[in-house]
N, C-alpha and C positions, 0 to 999 in steps of 0.2 A: 569767627572764621572768616576767611577771605571770600569776598564776592568776586571770584575770578572767572571771567568768561572769555571765549574767543570771538573775535569780531569777523563776521562775513565781509567780503569785499563790498564796498559801497555803502555800508551802514554808518550813519553819522555817530560820532562819539559824543557822549554827553559832556557838558562843561565841567562837571565834577569828576571826570574820569581821566585816566592817563594810559597812553599806549606805551607799553614796555619797550625800551631800547636795550642795548647790550649792558649798559651800566645798571639799569634797573633790574634786568633779568638776573644778573649776577648777585645783586643785593638781596633778591628774594629767593635765591637758591638755597634756602635753609628753612626747614619746617617751622621752627620757632618764630622766625620773622613773619612768615605768612600768617601764623596764628595770632601774633601780636597785632598786626594790622587788622585782622578780622575782629578781634575783641574790641579794639578801639572804635571800629565802625558799629559794632552791635550795641555796646554799652556806653559809648561816649568817652570823653577824656578820662584818663586814669593815671596812676603812678606806677612805677616799675614794681614796687612792692605788691600792690594789689594785682597787677597783671601776672606776676610770678606765682602768686597764690592760686590763681585760676588755672595756670598751666602746669603747676606742680614742679616748678624749677626755682632756683634761688634768685634773689633779687639782683645779685651781681650779673648773672647771666642775662636776665631781662634787660637790665640797664645797658649792657654791652650791645645787645641786638637792637635796642631802641636807638642808640646812638648811630649805629650803622644805617638803620632805616632813615634816621634824620639826615645823615650825610647824603643819602640817595634821594631825598625829597619826598619820601612817602609819609613821614610823620613830622610833627613840629612841636615845640614846647608850647604849652597853653599858659601864657604869661598871666592871664587873669586869675588862674587858680594856683599857680606855683608860688613858692616862697623860698627863703634862703635855705630851709631844711628839706624841702620836698619839691621835686620836679614833676610836673604834670605833662602828659603828652596827649596829642590828639591826631587823628588821621587827617591827611591833607585831601585825599580823594575818596570817592565812594566805590569806585570800580577800577579794576585793572583790565586792560585789553591786550591779548597776546595772540596774534595770528600772522606771524611773519616767518614763512618757511626759510628764507635766506638767513634770518637771525638765528633760527633754530639750528641751521647747518653750521653757522659760524661759532655758536656757543652750545654745542650738543649736550655737554655735561650740565651746564646751568639750566638749559631748557628742560632736560629730563628731571633734574632735581626739583625744579619749580612745579612741574606738572605732577610729579609723584606726591609732592606735598599737598597740592590741591586735592588730588584724588583721595589721599588719606584723610583730609579734613571732611570731605563729603561723606566718607564712610563713618567717621566719628559723629557727624551730625545725625545721620540715620540711626546709629546705635543709641545716641542720647535720647532721641525721640521715642524709640522702642522701649527704652528703660522707663520712660515716664508715661507710656501709653495708658496703662491701667488707671492712672490717677487723673487723666485728662477729663474735662467735661465731655459728655457724650457727643455734643454737637461737633467738637473738634475731633473726637475719635472717628466720627463718620466721614470726615473730610480726608483722613490719612490715606495715602495711596502709595504703593510701590508696584509699578507695572513695567513691562517691557514688551515690545512688538518686534518681531523679526520681519524686516523688509528686504527686498532685493532692489537696490537702487544704483544708478550711475553716480559718479562723484558730483555731477551737476545737479542731479535730483536731490542728493543729500544736502548740498549747499542751499538749495531752494527750500527744503524742509526746515532747515535751521532758521532761515530768514523768516519764514512764515511763523514759526514758533516764537521768535523774538518779537515780531510785530504783535502777536496776540498778548504776550506777557506785558509789553509796553503799554497796553490799554489799561492796565490795572495800577493801583496806587503803590508807589514805591515806599519803602521804609526808610525814612530819614527824619531828622528832628522836626523839620517844618511840616511834613505831611502827617507825622505821628500826632502832632498837636491838633490837627484839624480832622483827624480820622473819626468816623462814626463810632458810637459806643459798641463795644464788643469786638472791635478790630484788633487783631494780634499780629505779631511778626510771623510770616510764613516763608519758608525757604523753598523755592522752586529750583530744582537742580536738573539741568538738561545734559544728556550725554548721547552723542552719536558715535558709536563704537564700530568702526569697520572690522568685520570678521573675515579677513581674506583667506583664511584656511578652510572656510565652509565649502562643501562640495558644490559644484555647479548643478543647476537644475537638470534632471534627466529628461530625455525626450519622451513624449507621451507614446503609449503603445500604438502601433500602426493598425492593429486589427482586434477583434473580440478577444478578451482575456478573461480568465477566471481568477478572482481574488480569493485568497484563503479564507474559508468560512463564509464567503459571500458570493455565491455563483451568479454569473450574469444570466439574464433571461434571453 
């Protein structure tokens, strides 16, 4: 699955990341393409046939979308593994960044399609983990978490919250081929998914009572 995140203003982009422009956004406005890039990042270089098997699509479909991703610069052929009969592909970047309101306004359909694809992939990741939960080692079952907190924030506070969470996550070991080889024994891939979801339809906070009140079933003294 794709490691797609939105970048707060002022945060440096890693060298192996790419900021989506209009061309890139349109190229990723298809769920199969987002999933293909994610699989190449997670499992490493692969062929269209193997990727198609993982996604449950035919190899022709996978090949077509890989070529489109290649034209947009998101994947490239792995010449060291490929041969005359079989083409291998690898991801060019580790992360997409998309946080351009003006681009989203210029390309509303592509932006929505891309974000919906990412949201669907996050849901799929969660469901896959739940399906495997009972067979996980107890140590990993004890780390599993699905939590949500209801906060009342200004847009500026929400942006600050995201910045702080990003800085905390950045202190931990990323999952890439280099760090995986040096990781301590027992280290496994862990997906940390953050979502800040404005709920603008929630009612505003009511004013506190001005005088002594009696709550149902709990009289005041």
